[in-house]
C-alpha positions in Angstrom: -0.4 -0.2 0.3 2.7 2.7 0.9 4.3 1.5 -2.1 1.7 2.4 -3.8 1.0 6.0 -2.2 4.4 7.2 -3.1 3.9 5.5 -6.6 0.7 7.8 -7.0 2.2 10.9 -5.3 5.3 10.4 -7.7 3.3 10.9 -11.6 1.1 13.4 -10.5 4.4 15.4 -9.5 5.4 13.4 -13.1 3.1 15.1 -14.5 2.5 18.7 -13.0 6.9 19.1 -14.1 6.0 17.4 -17.9 2.5 20.7 -18.4 4.6 23.3 -16.8 7.8 22.5 -19.0 5.7 21.5 -21.7 4.1 25.5 -21.0 7.2 27.3 -20.3 9.3 25.3 -23.5 7.2 26.1 -26.4 7.0 21.8 -26.6 5.2 20.8 -30.0 1.3 20.7 -28.2 -0.8 17.4 -28.1 -3.2 16.5 -30.9 -6.6 19.7 -30.0 -4.1 22.4 -28.6 -3.3 25.9 -30.0 0.0 26.5 -31.3 -0.7 29.7 -31.0 -2.1 30.0 -27.7 -2.1 33.8 -26.7 -3.1 35.7 -22.8 -3.3 38.4 -22.6 -3.9 42.3 -20.1 -6.0 44.7 -20.8 -7.6 48.0 -20.1 -11.2 46.8 -17.7 -13.0 49.6 -19.0 -11.3 50.3 -22.6 -10.9 45.9 -23.3 -7.2 47.7 -25.3 -4.4 45.8 -23.9 -2.2 47.3 -21.7 1.7 48.3 -22.9 3.8 46.6 -21.0 6.2 50.0 -20.3 2.4 50.6 -18.4 2.1 46.8 -16.6 3.9 48.5 -13.3 1.8 49.3 -11.0 -0.6 48.5 -7.9 -3.5 51.3 -9.9 -2.4 49.8 -13.1 -3.4 46.0 -12.0 -7.1 48.0 -10.7 -7.9 48.4 -13.9 -6.7 45.3 -15.8 -8.3 41.6 -16.9 -6.8 38.5 -18.8 -7.9 37.9 -21.9 -7.2 34.9 -24.0 -8.0 34.6 -27.6 -8.0 30.8 -28.2 -10.1 28.2 -27.0 -8.7 25.6 -24.8 -10.4 22.9 -23.1 -10.2 20.5 -19.8 -11.3 17.7 -18.8 -11.2 16.4 -15.8 -12.8 14.0 -13.3 -13.8 14.1 -9.8 -16.3 11.6 -7.7 -16.6 10.2 -10.7 -18.5 12.4 -12.9 -15.9 14.4 -15.7 -16.4 18.5 -16.1 -15.5 20.8 -18.4 -13.7 23.6 -18.1 -13.4 25.7 -21.8 -12.2 30.0 -22.1 -13.2 31.3 -25.3 -12.4 34.9 -25.8 -13.1 35.2 -22.6 -12.0 37.4 -20.2 -11.2 36.2 -16.4 -10.9 38.7 -13.3 -7.7 40.5 -11.5 -8.0 38.2 -9.0 -8.0 34.6 -11.0 -5.6 36.3 -13.9 -3.6 36.9 -10.5 -4.0 33.8 -9.0 -2.9 31.9 -12.8 0.5 34.1 -12.8 1.4 33.0 -9.2 1.1 29.5 -10.5 3.5 29.8 -13.8 5.6 27.8 -14.6 9.1 28.1 -12.8 6.9 27.8 -9.2 5.3 24.9 -10.3 8.4 23.5 -11.1 10.2 24.9 -8.2 7.6 23.1 -6.0 7.4 19.8 -7.3 10.5 19.8 -7.2 10.9 19.9 -3.6 8.7 16.9 -2.7 10.0 14.9 -5.4 13.2 15.8 -2.6 10.7 14.5 0.2 9.7 11.4 -1.6 13.0 11.3 -1.9 14.2 11.6 1.2 10.7 9.2 2.6 12.6 6.0 0.4 16.0 6.7 2.4 14.5 7.1 5.6 11.7 3.3 4.2 15.5 1.8 3.7 17.5 3.5 7.0 14.8 2.2 8.6 14.6 -1.1 7.2 18.0 -1.8 8.1 20.0 -3.2 10.9 21.3 0.4 12.8 17.0 0.3 12.9 15.5 2.7 15.6 13.0 4.1 16.9 14.0 7.9 15.4 14.0 6.1 11.6 10.8 4.1 12.8 9.3 7.3 13.9 10.4 9.1 10.9 9.3 6.9 8.3 5.5 7.8 9.8 6.6 11.3 9.8 7.6 11.2 6.2 4.3 8.8 5.6 2.4 11.1 6.7 3.9 14.3 4.4 3.5 12.5 1.7 -0.3 10.8 2.4 -1.3 14.6 2.6 0.4 15.6 -0.5 -1.8 12.4 -2.2 -5.1 13.6 -0.9 -3.9 17.4 -3.5 -4.7 15.0 -5.8 -7.8 13.3 -4.3 -10.0 14.4 -8.2 -7.4 11.5 -9.3 -9.0 8.7 -10.7 -6.2 6.3 -9.2 -6.7 8.2 -5.9 -7.3 6.3 -2.9 -8.9 7.0 0.1 -7.0 4.9 2.2 -3.9 6.5 2.1 
């Protein structure tokens, strides 16, 4: 069961890393995705793009929206039912736009790398706890890091391979 948890968490993190790398590298897109994907900051009142040199400062953000000129479709599963998320030539309000910007590929890659290091620490702790020098501290480290991995897995509870018993 623990091996399944580790494999599940690693697989989800690797998926997150692949998507972040793809988003930031200009790599070929899977079939059905646009090659000319483009978002732009626009003035909320005039709906015209905000030039790069005018995007700094809190005053600019108070009157900005993020707009895409493409269609994005994502289907994901929650509780066994499919949902579709679609944006078409739409605007995203400033709060959603700031959320999108905060989760840029570089940040996602750093987060994934940190979590994969913790998974590695768990695997190292398991090897130590199974070795001849195992003691109560080693067993405690395995239990503590195992609880952390379960929390990582819980973030992907909507994935079809997630197991609530973890």
